[in-house]
N, C-alpha and C positions, 0 to 999 in steps of 0.2 A: 574333919578333913574334907568331906564331900563339898560343903559350902565354899571352902577356900579354893579348891580345885575348880569348882564350877565357875566361880568368879574369874579366876585366872584364865581359864580356857574359853569361856563363853563371852567374856568381856575384856579382851586383852588391852583395849584402849582406856579402860576405866582407871581413874587416878589411884584406886586401891589395888589394882592388879599386881603391882610389884610387891606390895606388902603381903598380899595373899600368897604369892609364891614363896616369899621369905618365911612366912608362918607355916606353910605346908612343909618346907624343909626343916624347920625347927621341930615340928611335930614328928616327922619321920625320924629325926635323929634322937630327940629327947624322950619321946613317949614310946615310939615303936622300935627304937634301937636299930634302925635301918639306915646305915650310913650311905649305902649306894643310892637309895631313893632320895635321901636328903641332898646328896651331891647333885643329883639330876635336877632337883627343884632349884637349887642355888644357881647351877649353871644356866638353866633356862631363864632365871631372873636376870642375871647379869648380861646374858646374850640379848634378850628382848628389851631390857631397860637399862642400858649401860650408864645413863645419866640420871637415873632416878635418885631421889633423896636418900634412899636406903642402899644404894649400890655399893658404897664403900664398906658398909657393915657386912653385906652379903659376901663380898669378895674376901673379907677377913675370915668369915666362917668357912667359906669354901676352901681357902688355903689351909686352914687348920685341919679340916677333915681330910684333905689330900695328903697332908704331912702325916697324919695319924695312920692313914691307909698304907702309905709307902713304908712306914716304920714297921708295920705288921707283916709286910711281904718278905 
């Protein structure tokens, strides 16, 4: 997790930064079972990189997590 967040935070202009944010969100959700942290990473990704090649996939994941969260409330 640390290398992904370091890349995303320290080198936001790097071509791999959007992927690092996405992977960090994936790890938070799938491995650490932390939906809140995953949502934060996905939101940061689509906010900073709205036109990145992975933006559509990140938006889908974000929407899915938001729906799951709202159904639990």
